[in-house]
C-alpha positions, -999 to +999 in steps of 0.1 A: +656-676+020+693-688+021+716-675+048+742-652+032+767-626+044+744-599+029+713-612+048+733-614+081+746-579+076+710-567+076+696-588+105+687-563+133+658-578+151+649-606+175+627-621+149+655-621+124+678-639+149+651-665+155+647-671+118+685-675+113+685-700+142+655-720+127+673-722+093+706-734+109+687-759+130+669-772+099+702-776+081+717-795+111+751-779+105+759-756+134+796-761+130+796-753+093+775-722+100+799-710+126+829-716+105+813-697+076+799-667+094+809-662+131+845-654+124+837-630+095+857-598+095+825-578+091+813-574+127+776-571+115+778-606+099+795-621+129+771-604+154+740-616+135+753-651+132+762-652+169+728-637+179+711-665+160+732-691+177+722-678+212+687-692+204+701-728+201+698-753+228+729-763+248+728-797+231+728-781+196+757-758+207+777-788+219+786-794+183+808-763+187+829-779+215+856-787+189+862-750+182+862-738+217+897-723+213+888-704+182+858-690+200+880-680+229+904-663+205+876-644+189+863-632+223+897-619+233+906-604+199+875-586+186+871-549+190+834-551+188+816-553+222+785-570+207+806-597+191+826-601+223+795-604+245+777-629+221+809-650+217+813-651+255+777-662+258+783-691+235+816-701+253+798-699+287+773-725+274+800-750+263+817-775+286+850-764+300+873-790+315+905-786+334+926-793+302+907-764+285+921-739+309+940-712+291+958-687+313+956-660+287+918-664+287+916-665+325+937-633+326+914-618+300+883-627+321+899-613+352+907-580+334+873-576+318+852-585+348+867-557+369+870-531+342+845-503+349+847-493+313+834-527+302+797-534+296+779-552+325+770-581+302+806-587+294+817-582+330+793-608+343+801-634+316+838-630+323+831-634+360+811-666+354+838-680+331+866-670+355+847-688+383+844-720+362+881-720+353+891-713+389+871-743+402+898-766+389+925-751+411+919-740+448+948-714+445+930-698+415+897-697+434+915-679+462+928-654+437+894-649+422+879-642+456+906-618+465+900-600+432+863-598+438+868-586+473+891-558+461+865-545+436+853-509+444+817-521+442+801-487+441+812-483+405+794-514+392+759-521+379+735-543+399+740-574+377+777-573+385+772-566+422+747-595+424+769-621+407+799-610+428+779-613+460+767-648+449+802-660+442+816-646+474+788-661+495+792-696+478+757-694+463+769-695+427+775-728+411 
């Protein structure tokens, strides 16, 4: 069965996401798939496309390196938390070099990692990405650690608390 907007709009299961991934892998065109579906204005299409992509290997996802900025833009601009979390998941699996550092994205990550209104999955992904971006500049790493230390930790879920503790203790790489 061909991948279409209509099919993606109706994909709601793990098995459906796996099937989407297998079809994209068979086509060998991860970049074309992303450009066709991941940025769709219908969040259900984008969510299902991203969910399928989370099944890909890091090597397969490396094809998306050329559109890192577009993925970052989507993560920062979408109003849908599922699309945001899945997009951040893909970004977190791509390489990020010093020249890829975007201060607007770093600010976004700082804001969302400490927001108690945000979902824990988004908080932890933002924390991981902020850590990666801050590793390029010692002064930014100091700011990250000050921000993490200032968090009123009682308000956060265990996943956020654990990652915060690992970063502050130097156990996260």
